[in-house]
C-alpha positions, 0 to 999 in steps of 0.5 A: 676565357670566361670562368663561368659556363654559359648557363651560369653567366646568363643567370648572372646577367639576368639578375642585374637590375635596370631600376632601383639599383644601389646607386639610384637608391643612394641618390634618392636618399640624398635627395630626400636628405637635401629636402627635395622630395616630390620627384617621379621615377622612370618617366616613360613619356620622357626621352631615355626614361630618366631615373629621377624627374622633377616635372615642375622644375624640368630637371632630370637626373640620370644615374649611370652604372660606370661599367655599363655606360663607359665612365672614365673611372677605374670601373668604367675603364675596365674591359671584359676579357670574354666576348669583347666583340659583343661587349665593346660595341654594346657599351659604345652603343649605350654611350651614344644612346645616352648622348642622344637622350640627353640632347633630346631632353635638353631640346625639350627644355630640360636640365640634365644631371648625370650621377655616376655609380662611383659618385653615388657614395660621395659625401658631397652628393646631396650638396651637388644635387641641391645646387643642380635643383636650385639652379635656374629657379 
């Protein structure tokens, strides 16, 4: 049973942002710290509207929330107790959509890196991003 009434739960869910989330901002800070400015955000002309796109390099960085995209970490493996008949297919659908978008980007010649929410505070993130962006140049 949900501890919140439907009105309050709905307000909570509406407050969850899709853009400029804390993990996304952390990745953008790490990119600037590693010396990689010049990216574009949420390009609607690309499959899946990548969170960060380096157009000239054809590199896309997707920043995924662990719960919403079904990561295999502690947070991503947590399952909702209420309305599982809605949430489990929703998360599964998100995973299938993510795979489809990544495949479309790759077929268009893009390299794709997925950064999970749980990885956004990793001290080695800037190095990981730098090695991804330098690869294949």
